[in-house]
N, C-alpha and C positions, 0 to 999 in steps of 0.2 A: 641156283633156282630163282633167286631174286632178280638177277641180271636177265634171265630168260623171260620172266614175267614183265620186266620193264620193257623189253623189246616187243613182246607180244601186245601189251596194252598201249604203248605209246605210238604204235603203228596203226591202231585201229581207230575208226570213226565212231563216236558215241551216237546211239539212236534212242528211240523211245522204248523203254523196257516193255517187252512183251508184244511189240508191234508185229513181229513175224506171224503171230497166232490170231490176229484179229482182222475184222473186215476193214478195208481201206476204201475211201471214196474221196472224190475231188469235185469241187463246185466252183462255179464262176459267178462273181458279182459283176454284172455286165453294165458298163456305162454306155450311153448312147446319147446322140445329139437330137433334140427336139426343139424346133422353133428358135434355134440359136442358143439354147440353154442345155446344161448337162442334166441328164435324167438317169435314174437307175431303173432297169427293167426287171420285173418280177413275173413269174409264171403262176397260173392257177392250175393245180394238178387236175388231171382228168378225173371225173366223178366215177369212172368205171374201174379205177385202180384199186387194189385191195389194200395198199398201204397209203394212209393219209389222203384219201380222195378229197378234192375240192380245197385242199390247203394251199397256202402261199409258199412258194419256194424260189430258190435260185436254180438255174440249170446245173445239172450235175448227176453223178451216179457212181456205181462201183468201178474200181480200178480193174481193168482187163490185163491179162498177161501180155498181150500184144502192145499195150501202151508203153511208150519209151519213158515217159515221165508222168508225174501227177499233173503237170500243166497240160500235157497232151490228153490225159483223161478228161479234164475239165473242158478243153476245147472240143473233143470228140462228142462229149455228152451234149454240149450246147448246140453243136451243129446238127446232131441227130434230133434234138427236141424242137429246135426253132427253124429247121430247114434251110440253113444258110451254108455257104461254102467256108472251108477252113481259113482261106485267105481273107475272109470278111471279119474275122475276129482277131484282135491283137491282145496277147497276154502282157499286161503292164508290170505286174509284180505279184509275188506271193503275199497273202495275208497270214495272220497267226493261225497255227495249227490247233485244231480242236481234238482233244481227247475225251471221248464220251463213254459213259457206262454201258450203253445199250446200242450205240451205232458205230462203235469202233473208232478209228482215227479218220478225221475229215481234213482234207487239205484244200483250203479256199484260195482263190486267185482273183485279182482285180483284172478286168478285161475291158476292152472297148469294141463295140459292134460298129462296123463301117456304116456311115450315115446313109450310104447308097444301098445297103443291103435290103433285100425284100424278105420279110419273115413269112414262113409258111409252117406254123406249128404242127407237130405230129399229134393228131387227135387221140391217138392211143395213150399218149402220155400227158398231153397239155390240153386243158379246156379253153384257156385264153391267156393272153399276156396283157399287162398294163405297165405303164411307166409312172414314176413319181419324180418331180424336180428335186434335184440334189439340195437346192436352196431350201425347199420345203422341209425335207427330212432333217436338215441341220438345225432347223428351228424347233423341231419336235423333241419332247422329253417322254421317253416310253413310260408307261405304267409298269410297276413291278409288283410281282406276287411271289410269295415263298412256296417252294414245293419241298416235300420231305421224302427222302429215300430211307427205308428201314433195313437194318442189318438183321436178317432172319436166317440163322444157321440151320443146316440140316439136322435130323434127329441124332445122328451119330457124331456131331461135331464134338471133339474132345475138350470141352470146357474145363474139365478137371486137370488138364495138363498145362494150363496157362494161368499166371498170376492175375489178380484183379478180375476174375472171370465174370463177376456180377456186372461190371461196368461195360462189358462187351455185349451182354444179352440185351436185345431190343435197342441197340444203339441206332441213333438217327442222324442222318446227314441232311442239312438244309441248304438249298441253293435257290437262287433268284431267277425267275422266268421274266422275260421282257415282252411287253406288248405294244406294238405300234398300230395306229389306226389311220387308214386313208380311204376316204369315200366309204364304200361298204366292205372294204377289205381289212382283214385282221392278220397282221404279221407277227408271228410269235415263234417260240422254239429256237432251233438251231439257226434258222434264217434271221430271226431277230438278233441273235447273239453275234453272228457274222456282221450283220448291218451295223449294229451298235459299235463294234470294234472299229469298223471302217470310219464311221462318223466321228468317233472319239479321237482317232488318229489324226483326222483333218483338224479338229478343234485344237488339239494339243500343239499341233504344228503352228497354227495361227497364233496361239497364245505365246509361243516362243519367238514368234516373229521371223 
């Protein structure tokens, strides 16, 4: 039996536990060239959307069954939202995967929009776009604020069956939200987390030389 288990588990590839049952999305952190400098492009979500209207985001959305890969999801969503052709966006590399409590698993990618591409944002999804020089973002330090998530079990939760039951009741998890500010724009939430990871990766590489 042990030999059988060895063969079974040594031949499988580990994934994220529970990933089959949660929503999966992919987003693109798009680089572009403006006046000879590297910029990052952001979207302002359409104010008619039911989810997060008017907030700042990167292009992206849910994975479709037809998508060959998560990178293809990110490219497809970017092209649909910004009105460019798929050959006008280059996927450079994957960024770190986000596992979130409310939005499932998010697969971010770093990409580059061709400098000759003409953007034509879809008004049903995008109110407007703006870019920020990468050099400006690298000089910024985000504001940080704590947010609490409370563990609130249902009425029938069997506390009597677990030890230290009192320590689980009203349990709180604290995590940090990041806020970046550029002109009148506020970049926060998952977009800020992806942006911060990207910027920190650049800084760490420069530190190591």
